[in-house]
Backbone as a printed PyTorch tensor [residue, N CA C, xyz], in Angstrom:
tensor([[[-12.3070,  -2.5400,   2.5430],
         [-13.6880,  -2.5900,   1.9080],
         [-14.2170,  -1.3640,   2.0870]],

        [[-14.7130,  -0.5850,   0.9880],
         [-15.2520,   0.5040,   1.2430],
         [-16.6820,   0.5680,   0.7270]],

        [[-17.5590,   1.1020,   2.0040],
         [-18.9550,   0.9540,   1.9850],
         [-19.5140,   2.2720,   1.5970]],

        [[-21.0110,   1.9280,   1.4160],
         [-21.9100,   3.0610,   0.8110],
         [-21.5400,   4.4970,   1.4490]],

        [[-20.7660,   5.3630,   0.7240],
         [-20.5920,   6.5570,   1.6120],
         [-19.3160,   6.9720,   2.0700]],

        [[-18.2690,   5.5960,   2.2920],
         [-17.1520,   5.7690,   2.8340],
         [-16.0460,   7.1760,   2.2290]],

        [[-16.1020,   6.7760,   1.2240],
         [-15.1930,   7.4150,   0.4190],
         [-15.5610,   8.8010,   0.5150]],

        [[-16.6090,   9.2950,   0.6210],
         [-17.1290,  10.8970,   1.1390],
         [-17.0940,  10.9400,   2.3350]],

        [[-16.6930,  10.1830,   3.3930],
         [-16.6330,  10.7250,   4.8450],
         [-17.7770,  10.2790,   5.5940]],

        [[-18.7900,   9.3950,   4.8600],
         [-20.0960,   9.3290,   5.5680],
         [-19.8090,   8.5000,   6.7760]],

        [[-19.6490,   9.0640,   7.9980],
         [-19.3440,   8.2100,   8.9620],
         [-20.8020,   7.4860,   9.5720]],

        [[-22.0610,   7.6060,   9.5800],
         [-23.1220,   7.4480,   9.9130],
         [-23.3330,   7.4380,  11.7200]],

        [[-22.6010,   8.5260,  12.1730],
         [-22.6810,   8.4370,  13.4590],
         [-22.1450,   7.2250,  14.1260]],

        [[-21.1430,   6.6550,  13.6670],
         [-20.5600,   5.3660,  13.7940],
         [-21.5450,   4.3200,  13.8590]],

        [[-22.6600,   4.4630,  13.3810],
         [-23.5440,   2.9970,  13.3220],
         [-23.4430,   2.3710,  11.9790]],

        [[-22.8390,   1.1570,  11.9530],
         [-22.6810,   0.3740,  11.0190],
         [-23.8190,  -0.2820,  10.3850]],

        [[-24.6820,  -0.1360,  10.6700],
         [-25.7930,  -0.9230,   9.9970],
         [-27.0750,  -0.2260,  10.1290]],

        [[-27.5410,   1.1630,   9.2170],
         [-28.1220,   1.7880,   9.1830],
         [-29.3300,   1.3700,   8.2190]],

        [[-29.3540,   0.1140,   7.6290],
         [-30.4520,  -0.4230,   6.6380],
         [-31.3730,  -0.0610,   6.7780]],

        [[-32.1330,  -0.2790,   8.1100],
         [-33.4440,  -0.1250,   8.3990],
         [-33.8260,   1.2730,   8.9250]],

        [[-33.0380,   2.3230,   8.7260],
         [-33.6620,   3.6860,   8.9610],
         [-33.7320,   4.7060,   7.7230]],

        [[-34.5180,   5.1960,   7.7400],
         [-34.8220,   6.1560,   6.8990],
         [-34.9560,   7.6490,   7.5140]],

        [[-33.4770,   7.8960,   7.6040],
         [-33.5220,   9.2950,   8.1960],
         [-31.9390,   9.7470,   7.9330]],

        [[-31.6680,  10.9110,   8.3730],
         [-30.2950,  11.8000,   7.7940],
         [-29.2950,  10.7120,   8.1230]],

        [[-29.0010,   9.6290,   9.3600],
         [-28.0700,   9.0320,   9.5390],
         [-28.0170,   7.8230,   8.1460]],

        [[-28.7200,   7.3130,   7.5270],
         [-28.4910,   6.6970,   6.5190],
         [-28.6840,   7.2760,   5.1240]],

        [[-29.2070,   8.6100,   5.0690],
         [-29.0930,   9.3570,   3.8730],
         [-27.4380,   9.6760,   3.1390]],

        [[-27.2520,  10.0620,   2.0770],
         [-26.2830,  10.6500,   1.6030],
         [-26.1580,  11.8720,   1.3530]],

        [[-25.4670,  12.9570,   1.7930],
         [-25.3860,  14.1640,   1.5380],
         [-24.7080,  14.3420,  -0.0320]],

        [[-25.1990,  14.7550,  -0.9190],
         [-24.4930,  14.8240,  -2.1560],
         [-23.6970,  16.1930,  -2.5750]],

        [[-24.1790,  17.3130,  -1.5530],
         [-23.7090,  18.5420,  -1.5430],
         [-22.1810,  18.5530,  -0.9250]],

        [[-21.1790,  17.9260,  -1.5550],
         [-19.8810,  17.8750,  -0.7530],
         [-19.0440,  19.0920,  -0.5920]],

        [[-18.4860,  18.8090,   0.5600],
         [-17.7000,  20.0190,   1.0360],
         [-16.4740,  19.8450,   0.7820]],

        [[-15.3150,  20.6230,   0.6730],
         [-14.1540,  20.6920,   0.1530],
         [-13.4320,  19.4670,   0.7430]],

        [[-13.5660,  19.2670,   1.9170],
         [-12.5550,  18.1060,   2.4250],
         [-13.3090,  16.5920,   2.1240]],

        [[-14.7600,  16.4640,   1.7630],
         [-15.4860,  15.4220,   0.8940],
         [-14.7880,  15.3720,  -0.6060]],

        [[-14.5410,  16.3890,  -1.2040],
         [-14.1310,  16.2820,  -2.2890],
         [-12.6330,  15.8910,  -2.5800]],

        [[-11.8130,  16.2440,  -1.2650],
         [-10.3700,  16.0720,  -1.2130],
         [-10.3730,  13.9360,  -1.0410]],

        [[-11.5180,  13.6450,   0.0590],
         [-11.2190,  12.1410,   0.2770],
         [-11.9260,  11.5350,  -0.9920]],

        [[-12.6820,  11.8040,  -1.4830],
         [-13.3570,  11.4350,  -3.0260],
         [-12.2330,  10.9820,  -3.7750]],

        [[-11.5220,  12.2930,  -4.0480],
         [-10.3200,  12.3240,  -4.7170],
         [ -9.0970,  11.0910,  -4.5520]],

        [[ -9.0640,  11.3180,  -2.9560],
         [ -8.0520,  10.1060,  -2.8640],
         [ -8.6970,   8.8430,  -2.9590]],

        [[ -9.8440,   8.4180,  -2.6100],
         [-10.3240,   7.2840,  -2.6690],
         [-10.3940,   6.7720,  -4.3650]],

        [[-10.4650,   7.8180,  -4.8220],
         [-10.6060,   7.0110,  -6.2590],
         [ -8.9190,   7.0450,  -6.8390]],

        [[ -8.1360,   7.7500,  -6.3020],
         [ -6.6950,   6.9590,  -6.6480],
         [ -6.2080,   5.7000,  -6.0070]],

        [[ -6.9260,   5.5010,  -4.8030],
         [ -6.4100,   4.0080,  -4.3630],
         [ -7.4520,   3.1620,  -5.3750]],

        [[ -8.4460,   3.1440,  -5.3760],
         [ -9.1880,   2.4290,  -6.3510],
         [ -8.6630,   2.4000,  -7.6820]],

        [[ -8.1430,   3.0340,  -8.5580],
         [ -7.5910,   2.9090,  -9.6250],
         [ -6.2850,   2.5070,  -9.4590]],

        [[ -5.7290,   2.6180,  -8.4190],
         [ -4.0300,   1.6480,  -8.1640],
         [ -4.3450,   0.1420,  -8.1820]],

        [[ -5.5100,  -0.1400,  -7.1270],
         [ -5.7960,  -1.5120,  -7.2600],
         [ -6.4040,  -2.0540,  -8.6400]],

        [[ -6.9320,  -1.3000,  -9.3550],
         [ -7.6890,  -1.9790, -10.7080],
         [ -6.6000,  -1.6740, -11.7690]],

        [[ -5.5420,  -1.0610, -11.6910],
         [ -4.1100,  -0.5730, -12.5090],
         [ -3.2730,  -1.9200, -12.5200]],

        [[ -3.2870,  -2.4120, -11.4980],
         [ -2.1760,  -3.4570, -11.1940],
         [ -2.5740,  -4.9170, -10.3810]],

        [[ -2.2040,  -6.0470, -11.3150],
         [ -2.8450,  -7.3390, -10.8330],
         [ -2.5020,  -7.8210,  -9.7940]],

        [[ -1.1220,  -7.2940,  -9.2050],
         [ -0.6740,  -7.8140,  -8.0130],
         [ -1.9190,  -7.6660,  -6.6310]],

        [[ -2.3730,  -6.7030,  -6.9660],
         [ -3.2090,  -6.1910,  -5.9960],
         [ -4.4870,  -7.3040,  -6.3310]],

        [[ -4.8270,  -7.7400,  -7.0630],
         [ -5.7990,  -8.6250,  -7.2050],
         [ -6.1210,  -9.8500,  -7.3330]],

        [[ -5.0970, -10.7840,  -6.4880],
         [ -4.9330, -11.8600,  -6.7200],
         [ -6.1770, -12.7990,  -6.4140]],

        [[ -6.5390, -13.8250,  -6.9930],
         [ -7.3450, -14.7200,  -6.8140],
         [ -7.3590, -15.6730,  -5.6890]],

        [[ -5.6900, -15.9190,  -5.5790],
         [ -5.2140, -17.0900,  -4.4090],
         [ -4.2270, -16.5640,  -3.4210]],

        [[ -4.3910, -17.0690,  -2.1720],
         [ -3.2070, -16.4510,  -1.0170],
         [ -2.0060, -16.7130,  -1.6980]],

        [[ -1.1600, -15.7340,  -1.3770],
         [  0.5350, -16.1290,  -1.4910],
         [  0.9750, -17.2170,  -1.1000]],

        [[  1.8030, -17.6540,  -1.7630],
         [  2.4550, -19.2140,  -1.3400],
         [  3.6980, -19.1880,  -1.2270]],

        [[  4.4350, -18.1100,  -1.9370],
         [  5.7050, -18.5310,  -1.9250],
         [  6.4730, -17.3360,  -1.1980]],

        [[  7.0320, -17.3830,   0.0730],
         [  7.7020, -16.4980,   0.6510],
         [  9.0340, -16.3140,   0.3470]],

        [[  9.4770, -14.8330,   0.3470],
         [ 11.0170, -14.6710,  -0.1400],
         [ 12.0390, -15.6250,   0.3760]],

        [[ 12.9110, -15.4660,  -0.6830],
         [ 14.4650, -16.6610,  -0.0870],
         [ 15.2180, -15.5140,   0.6850]],

        [[ 14.6440, -14.1130,   0.7870],
         [ 15.5970, -13.4210,   1.2030],
         [ 16.4780, -12.6130,   0.3930]],

        [[ 16.3460, -12.9720,  -0.7820],
         [ 17.2590, -11.9310,  -1.6630],
         [ 18.8550, -12.2690,  -1.6890]],

        [[ 19.2900, -13.4670,  -0.8450],
         [ 20.8570, -13.7020,  -0.9260],
         [ 21.1170, -14.6090,  -1.6430]],

        [[ 20.6690, -14.8840,  -2.7540],
         [ 20.9170, -16.0260,  -3.4070],
         [ 19.8080, -16.7300,  -3.7980]],

        [[ 18.7550, -16.6740,  -3.2090],
         [ 17.4570, -17.3990,  -2.8740],
         [ 16.5850, -16.8720,  -4.0070]],

        [[ 15.6070, -17.7050,  -4.5670],
         [ 14.3910, -16.8350,  -5.3900],
         [ 13.9670, -16.2060,  -4.7920]],

        [[ 13.3440, -14.9990,  -5.2840],
         [ 12.3210, -13.9580,  -4.6080],
         [ 10.9910, -14.3430,  -4.7780]],

        [[ 10.2260, -14.6420,  -3.7080],
         [  9.2450, -15.4480,  -3.9790],
         [  8.0840, -14.4240,  -4.2700]],

        [[  6.5150, -14.5740,  -4.1630],
         [  5.6010, -13.8680,  -4.4330],
         [  5.2210, -12.6320,  -3.2200]],

        [[  5.9940, -12.8580,  -1.9210],
         [  5.5850, -11.7720,  -0.9250],
         [  6.7250, -11.9770,   0.0100]],

        [[  7.1050, -10.9340,   0.3890],
         [  8.3780, -10.7270,   1.4400],
         [  7.9490,  -9.3940,   2.3840]],

        [[  8.2860,  -9.8630,   3.8380],
         [  8.2990,  -9.1650,   4.7810],
         [  9.2860,  -8.5320,   5.5830]],

        [[  9.4540,  -7.1190,   5.7130],
         [ 10.6800,  -6.2320,   6.1300],
         [ 10.5120,  -5.4440,   7.3040]],

        [[ 11.1120,  -5.3220,   8.2370],
         [ 11.0060,  -4.1860,   9.1290],
         [ 11.5580,  -3.1010,   8.4970]],

        [[ 11.3090,  -1.9900,   9.2290],
         [ 11.9210,  -0.5780,   8.7680],
         [ 13.1770,  -0.4340,   8.2380]],

        [[ 14.2650,  -1.1120,   8.9000],
         [ 15.4540,  -1.2160,   8.2530],
         [ 15.7860,  -1.7440,   6.8500]],

        [[ 14.7080,  -2.7270,   6.7500],
         [ 14.8970,  -3.3650,   5.3200],
         [ 15.4860,  -4.5570,   5.5950]],

        [[ 15.7140,  -4.9430,   6.7780],
         [ 15.8170,  -6.3270,   7.1010],
         [ 14.3760,  -7.2880,   7.0630]],

        [[ 14.8250,  -8.5990,   6.3850],
         [ 13.5970,  -9.6040,   6.2230],
         [ 13.2020,  -9.7230,   7.7050]],

        [[ 11.9280,  -9.9220,   7.8980],
         [ 10.8390, -10.0770,   8.8100],
         [ 11.4740, -11.1950,   9.6110]],

        [[ 11.5920, -11.2140,  10.9660],
         [ 11.8610, -12.7170,  11.6330],
         [ 10.8010, -12.9690,  12.5660]],

        [[ 10.5540, -14.3960,  13.0360],
         [  9.5500, -14.6230,  13.9520],
         [  9.9700, -13.9750,  15.3890]],

        [[ 11.1390, -13.1480,  15.6330],
         [ 11.2220, -12.3250,  16.9720],
         [ 10.4750, -11.2520,  16.5080]],

        [[ 10.8480, -10.5650,  15.2580],
         [ 10.2470,  -9.4200,  14.7280],
         [  8.7070,  -9.1010,  14.8720]],

        [[  7.9220, -10.4280,  14.4080],
         [  6.6610, -10.4380,  14.3890],
         [  6.2430, -10.4700,  15.7220]],

        [[  6.8970, -10.8630,  16.9140],
         [  6.6100, -10.9560,  18.1150],
         [  6.3420,  -9.8600,  19.0400]],

        [[  7.6530,  -8.9380,  18.5750],
         [  7.6420,  -7.5510,  19.3890],
         [  6.3050,  -6.9240,  19.6750]],

        [[  5.8330,  -6.6220,  20.7900],
         [  4.7800,  -6.0270,  20.9580],
         [  4.7490,  -4.5320,  20.4970]],

        [[  6.0410,  -4.0120,  20.5730],
         [  6.3170,  -2.2200,  20.4540],
         [  6.3170,  -1.8670,  19.0380]],

        [[  6.5490,  -3.0350,  17.8280],
         [  6.6100,  -3.1440,  16.6840],
         [  5.3510,  -2.1650,  16.2020]],

        [[  5.6750,  -1.1250,  15.4150],
         [  4.4690,  -0.4740,  14.9940],
         [  4.6740,  -0.1190,  13.3650]],

        [[  5.4610,  -0.8070,  12.8690],
         [  5.7570,  -0.3220,  11.3820],
         [  6.6260,  -1.5600,  10.6690]],

        [[  6.0690,  -1.8300,   9.3280],
         [  6.4300,  -2.9280,   8.9590],
         [  6.4870,  -2.6270,   6.9330]],

        [[  7.0690,  -3.2930,   6.1140],
         [  7.0890,  -3.4290,   5.0490],
         [  6.6300,  -4.7110,   4.5470]],

        [[  6.0200,  -4.5930,   3.2520],
         [  5.3800,  -5.7430,   2.3840],
         [  5.8680,  -5.5460,   1.1560]],

        [[  6.7390,  -6.6120,   0.7090],
         [  7.1830,  -6.7740,  -0.8520],
         [  6.3010,  -7.4700,  -1.6160]],

        [[  5.2690,  -6.9490,  -2.7330],
         [  4.1930,  -7.7800,  -3.3030],
         [  4.9930,  -7.8650,  -4.9140]],

        [[  5.2280,  -9.2800,  -5.4620],
         [  6.2250,  -9.4730,  -6.5360],
         [  5.4510,  -9.3600,  -7.7500]],

        [[  5.1780,  -8.5770,  -8.5870],
         [  4.5660,  -8.4550,  -9.4140],
         [  4.9050,  -9.5930, -10.7350]],

        [[  6.0200, -10.0240, -10.9100],
         [  6.7640, -10.8200, -11.5320],
         [  6.3710, -12.2770, -11.1180]],

        [[  5.6090, -12.7370, -10.0500],
         [  5.3330, -13.7250,  -9.1580],
         [  4.0230, -14.3820,  -9.3410]],

        [[  3.2920, -13.9430, -10.3130],
         [  1.7090, -14.1410,  -9.9540],
         [  1.1790, -15.2110, -10.5370]],

        [[  1.0740, -16.2640,  -9.7760],
         [  0.6610, -17.8020, -10.1850],
         [ -0.7610, -17.5180, -11.4540]],

        [[ -1.5000, -16.9210, -10.9060],
         [ -2.8710, -16.6750, -11.7350],
         [ -2.7680, -16.4480, -13.3880]],

        [[ -3.4300, -17.4130, -14.0050],
         [ -3.3280, -17.0490, -15.4840],
         [ -4.5890, -15.6710, -15.9660]],

        [[ -4.3250, -15.4040, -17.0510],
         [ -5.2770, -14.4870, -17.2740],
         [ -6.0830, -15.2700, -17.9560]],

        [[ -7.6050, -14.6070, -18.1620],
         [ -8.5120, -14.9440, -18.8410],
         [ -7.9280, -15.9910, -20.2280]],

        [[ -7.4910, -15.4070, -20.8680],
         [ -6.8880, -16.7850, -21.8800],
         [ -5.6920, -17.7850, -21.4770]],

        [[ -5.5040, -17.7390, -20.4380],
         [ -4.5270, -18.7900, -19.8180],
         [ -3.0180, -18.2890, -19.8340]],

        [[ -2.9540, -17.0530, -20.1350],
         [ -1.3310, -16.6820, -20.3500],
         [ -0.7610, -16.1410, -19.1090]],

        [[  0.3850, -15.9020, -18.9420],
         [  1.1000, -15.4750, -17.7530],
         [  0.8460, -13.9090, -17.5940]],

        [[  0.4590, -13.6660, -16.2680],
         [  0.2070, -12.2820, -15.8910],
         [  1.6580, -11.7240, -14.9660]],

        [[  2.0340, -10.5710, -15.8500],
         [  3.0690, -10.0760, -15.0500],
         [  2.6070,  -8.4170, -14.7540]],

        [[  2.9790,  -7.7900, -13.8550],
         [  2.5860,  -6.4890, -13.4680],
         [  3.9010,  -5.6040, -12.4530]],

        [[  3.7090,  -4.6060, -12.0770],
         [  4.7290,  -3.6990, -11.5370],
         [  4.6790,  -4.6330, -10.0940]],

        [[  5.6850,  -4.2600,  -9.5650],
         [  5.7840,  -5.1760,  -7.8570],
         [  5.8360,  -3.7680,  -7.1980]],

        [[  5.3530,  -3.9520,  -5.7340],
         [  5.0440,  -2.8240,  -4.6840],
         [  5.9650,  -3.3740,  -3.8360]],

        [[  6.0100,  -2.0320,  -2.7370],
         [  6.7400,  -2.1330,  -1.6920],
         [  5.6740,  -1.3320,  -0.8810]],

        [[  4.9620,  -1.8730,   0.0650],
         [  3.9120,  -1.3830,   0.8500],
         [  4.5220,  -0.8850,   2.3780]],

        [[  4.2700,   0.0510,   2.9120],
         [  5.2970,   0.6900,   4.2090],
         [  4.2450,   1.0570,   5.1220]],

        [[  3.7550,   0.2070,   6.1900],
         [  2.9230,   0.9770,   7.2510],
         [  3.3620,   1.4570,   7.9610]],

        [[  3.2830,   2.3850,   8.6400],
         [  3.6620,   3.2790,   9.7930],
         [  2.1760,   3.3320,  10.7130]],

        [[  2.3130,   2.5100,  11.9240],
         [  1.1830,   3.0130,  12.9910],
         [  1.3780,   3.4120,  14.0520]],

        [[  2.9850,   4.1070,  14.1400],
         [  3.3680,   4.8420,  15.1910],
         [  3.0480,   6.3140,  15.2540]],

        [[  2.8980,   6.6040,  16.5100],
         [  2.5390,   7.8510,  16.3800],
         [  3.5920,   9.0550,  16.3610]],

        [[  4.6280,   8.5820,  15.6520],
         [  5.5650,   9.5840,  15.1590],
         [  6.0240,   9.1130,  13.9250]],

        [[  6.7460,   9.7000,  13.1530],
         [  7.5590,   9.6400,  11.9480],
         [  8.8390,   8.4690,  11.8860]],

        [[  8.5390,   7.1910,  11.1780],
         [  9.7380,   6.5140,  11.3050],
         [ 10.5100,   6.8500,   9.9130]],

        [[ 11.9250,   6.3790,  10.0920],
         [ 13.1490,   6.5480,   8.8110],
         [ 12.6360,   4.6950,   8.4790]],

        [[ 12.9270,   4.9230,   7.2170],
         [ 12.9470,   3.3720,   6.6260],
         [ 13.8960,   3.1380,   5.6200]],

        [[ 14.2370,   1.9850,   5.3960],
         [ 15.2720,   1.8380,   4.3280],
         [ 14.8560,   0.7390,   3.5320]],

        [[ 15.1370,   1.1330,   2.1780],
         [ 14.5310,   0.3250,   1.0740],
         [ 15.4510,  -1.0100,   1.0760]],

        [[ 14.8180,  -2.1530,   0.6120],
         [ 15.3640,  -3.6060,   0.9100],
         [ 16.3940,  -3.6250,  -0.1510]],

        [[ 17.2820,  -4.6930,  -0.2870],
         [ 18.1710,  -4.7900,  -1.5390],
         [ 17.5410,  -4.9360,  -2.3520]],

        [[ 18.9780,  -4.8050,  -3.5240],
         [ 18.7710,  -4.6750,  -4.8830],
         [ 17.7850,  -6.1040,  -5.5930]],

        [[ 17.7530,  -7.2430,  -4.9240],
         [ 16.8840,  -8.3860,  -5.2390],
         [ 15.8190,  -8.1240,  -5.6020]],

        [[ 14.9300,  -6.9850,  -4.7880],
         [ 13.4760,  -6.4970,  -4.7030],
         [ 13.7530,  -5.6740,  -5.7720]],

        [[ 14.2970,  -4.9370,  -6.4170],
         [ 14.1400,  -3.6830,  -7.3350],
         [ 15.1740,  -2.5770,  -7.1480]],

        [[ 15.8960,  -1.9450,  -8.3910],
         [ 16.4580,  -1.1730,  -8.3100],
         [ 16.1760,   0.0770,  -8.0290]],

        [[ 15.1830,   0.4540,  -8.5890],
         [ 14.3810,   1.8860,  -8.7010],
         [ 12.8620,   2.1210,  -8.1110]],

        [[ 12.5660,   2.4320,  -7.0710],
         [ 11.1360,   2.4830,  -6.7960],
         [ 10.7340,   4.0140,  -6.7860]],

        [[  9.1730,   3.9120,  -7.2640],
         [  8.7520,   5.4770,  -7.6970],
         [  7.6480,   5.2590,  -6.5210]],

        [[  7.0590,   6.5420,  -5.8870],
         [  5.8970,   6.7650,  -5.1110],
         [  4.8130,   6.7970,  -6.0660]],

        [[  3.9790,   5.7060,  -5.8590],
         [  2.7760,   5.5450,  -6.1840],
         [  1.4430,   6.0860,  -5.3070]],

        [[  1.7130,   5.8570,  -3.9540],
         [  0.8850,   6.4660,  -2.8530],
         [  1.4240,   6.7510,  -1.8800]],

        [[  1.1690,   8.1910,  -1.3130],
         [  1.4980,   8.5130,   0.3760],
         [  0.1960,   8.9980,   0.8600]],

        [[ -0.1460,   8.2060,   1.9600],
         [ -1.2550,   8.6490,   2.4220],
         [ -1.5390,   9.8100,   3.4750]],

        [[ -0.3210,  10.6230,   3.4730],
         [  0.0090,  12.1690,   4.2420],
         [  0.1410,  12.7950,   3.2050]],

        [[ -0.2570,  12.4590,   2.0120],
         [ -0.0970,  13.8970,   1.0920],
         [ -0.9230,  14.8190,   1.0350]],

        [[ -0.9530,  15.9970,   0.5370],
         [ -1.8290,  16.8500,   0.4640],
         [ -3.3200,  16.8420,   0.2120]],

        [[ -3.5670,  15.7850,  -0.4860],
         [ -5.0690,  15.4250,  -0.7790],
         [ -5.7380,  15.5170,   0.5060]],

        [[ -5.1120,  14.7350,   1.2410],
         [ -5.6830,  14.9070,   2.7620],
         [ -5.5120,  15.8690,   3.8540]],

        [[ -4.6580,  16.9400,   3.4490],
         [ -4.4150,  17.8750,   4.1320],
         [ -3.2080,  17.9360,   4.9140]],

        [[ -2.1300,  17.0700,   4.4540],
         [ -0.8600,  17.0790,   5.0690],
         [  0.2130,  17.2490,   3.7280]],

        [[  1.3320,  17.9260,   3.9120],
         [  2.1460,  17.7740,   2.5580],
         [  3.1600,  16.5130,   2.9240]],

        [[  3.0540,  15.7400,   1.5760],
         [  3.8120,  14.5110,   1.5830],
         [  5.3040,  14.7930,   1.7790]],

        [[  6.3850,  14.0700,   2.0020],
         [  7.7060,  13.9280,   1.9880],
         [  8.1900,  13.9040,   0.8000]],

        [[  7.5010,  13.3870,  -0.3990],
         [  7.8760,  12.7830,  -1.5730],
         [  7.5320,  14.0410,  -2.3300]],

        [[  8.3520,  14.0170,  -3.6100],
         [  7.5940,  15.0040,  -4.7530],
         [  7.6790,  14.1650,  -5.6570]],

        [[  7.0170,  14.4320,  -6.8830],
         [  6.9090,  13.7720,  -7.9730],
         [  7.9910,  12.9860,  -8.6320]],

        [[  9.4650,  13.6330,  -8.5240],
         [ 10.1750,  13.1040,  -9.2390],
         [ 11.2470,  12.2350,  -8.2400]],

        [[ 10.5940,  11.6940,  -7.2530],
         [ 11.2400,  10.6680,  -6.1310],
         [ 11.6720,   9.6450,  -6.6880]],

        [[ 12.7870,   8.8110,  -6.7610],
         [ 12.9600,   7.5020,  -6.9990],
         [ 14.2010,   7.0240,  -5.9900]],

        [[ 13.6610,   6.1200,  -5.3690],
         [ 14.1570,   5.6630,  -4.1110],
         [ 14.8800,   4.1470,  -4.8090]],

        [[ 16.3830,   3.8480,  -4.4350],
         [ 17.3210,   2.8750,  -4.4950],
         [ 17.2520,   2.1810,  -3.4280]],

        [[ 17.7070,   0.7730,  -3.8170],
         [ 18.0390,  -0.1740,  -2.4940],
         [ 18.9790,   0.8700,  -1.5410]],

        [[ 18.5830,   0.5540,  -0.2760],
         [ 19.7260,   1.0350,   0.6050],
         [ 19.4390,   2.4380,   1.0720]],

        [[ 18.7660,   3.2040,   0.4950],
         [ 18.1380,   4.9780,   0.7370],
         [ 17.0380,   4.6220,   1.9010]],

        [[ 17.2830,   5.7010,   2.6950],
         [ 16.2780,   5.9290,   3.6010],
         [ 15.3860,   6.8510,   3.0920]],

        [[ 14.4740,   6.7280,   4.0090],
         [ 12.9930,   8.0130,   3.7300],
         [ 12.4970,   7.8890,   4.6620]],

        [[ 11.5710,   9.0470,   4.9870],
         [ 10.9400,   9.0950,   6.2090],
         [  9.2570,   8.6610,   5.7760]],

        [[  8.5300,   7.9980,   6.9530],
         [  7.2180,   7.5920,   6.6180],
         [  6.6070,   8.4430,   7.9130]],

        [[  5.5830,   9.6100,   7.1620],
         [  4.7750,  10.2500,   8.5140],
         [  3.8830,   9.4430,   9.5450]],

        [[  3.6400,   9.8830,  10.5670],
         [  3.1490,   8.7580,  11.5600],
         [  1.6150,   8.7730,  11.0800]],

        [[  1.4140,   7.2530,  11.5860],
         [  0.0150,   6.6800,  11.0810],
         [ -0.6630,   7.0990,   9.6300]],

        [[  0.5780,   6.2690,   8.8080],
         [  0.5200,   6.7090,   7.4310],
         [  0.9630,   5.2910,   6.3980]],

        [[  0.4590,   5.2950,   5.3500],
         [  1.2770,   4.1250,   4.4550],
         [  1.2370,   4.9280,   3.2940]],

        [[  2.8680,   4.3860,   2.7780],
         [  3.5690,   4.6510,   1.2580],
         [  3.3840,   3.5540,   0.8830]],

        [[  3.0530,   3.6710,  -0.6750],
         [  3.1360,   2.5770,  -1.5460],
         [  4.0710,   2.9660,  -2.5190]],

        [[  5.3670,   2.1960,  -2.7800],
         [  6.4100,   2.4420,  -3.5400],
         [  6.2930,   1.1420,  -4.8980]],

        [[  6.2150,   1.9350,  -6.0610],
         [  6.1160,   0.8890,  -7.5110],
         [  7.4830,   0.7030,  -8.0480]],

        [[  7.8120,  -0.5980,  -8.3780],
         [  9.0040,  -0.7860,  -8.9700],
         [  7.8800,  -0.9760, -10.8060]],

        [[  8.4000,  -0.5950, -11.7450],
         [  7.7900,  -1.0020, -12.9780],
         [  8.6200,  -2.2040, -13.3050]],

        [[  7.5090,  -2.8070, -14.0110],
         [  8.2380,  -3.9960, -14.7920],
         [  9.2610,  -4.2240, -15.3590]],

        [[  9.6110,  -2.9270, -16.3240],
         [ 10.9290,  -2.7740, -17.0460],
         [ 12.1290,  -2.7830, -16.2030]],

        [[ 11.6620,  -2.1420, -15.2320],
         [ 12.9290,  -1.9840, -14.2380],
         [ 12.9290,  -2.8390, -12.9090]],

        [[ 12.8790,  -4.0980, -13.6510],
         [ 13.1620,  -5.2250, -12.4430],
         [ 14.3820,  -5.3680, -12.0130]],

        [[ 14.7800,  -6.4450, -11.1950],
         [ 16.1760,  -6.3230, -10.2040],
         [ 17.0840,  -7.0810, -11.2900]]])
C-alpha cells in the first residue's frame, strides 16, 4: 500500500498518523531532489506493472496450488526455494530461510472480465531476498515457463544500485541467477511463451 507521499520518500519522521497536524511533518514538499525523482519513477514502474497485468489484480484468493509440475496441473500459485525446488512444510518452518520464489500463473485466473470472458495474462515469478547477502536462485522447471524476462529488479540503477540483469536477459529453466541482498526480482513469462 502506498500512502500520501510514500512514492516521494516522504517519511513523516516515522509518524504514520499526521492527519491532525498542520506543519512540515504533514506537508508535502513538491520541490523534488534527484533521489526523490528516481524513487517516483521507480514507484510509477511498480504501479504500471500491477495495473498492466491481471495476475496482480485478483479479486479472489488463490485456491489451486501447483501440482509440482511433474505431470500434475500447474495451479494458480506455486512456492519455491531459491534452488527452484517446490517449497515443503519443512522449508516453511526453517527460521534461517530468508529467500523464496512465488509463481503467479496468468493462465489460471478464475475471475471473469467485465463481460464474463476468460482472463488470461502473463505469468510471473517473484523472487524475494531478505538476506543481507546476494543469493543464487535457479529458475523452476519447464512446466512453469520456458523463457523469463526481467520485469523489475528493485536493486536496479533507478534507486542507486546497478542491476545484475541487462535489458536482453532471458532466463530459461534450470539457469542460475543472482539476486542482490534485500531486494526483489520480478520475472515475466509472456502469454505467447507459455510452457
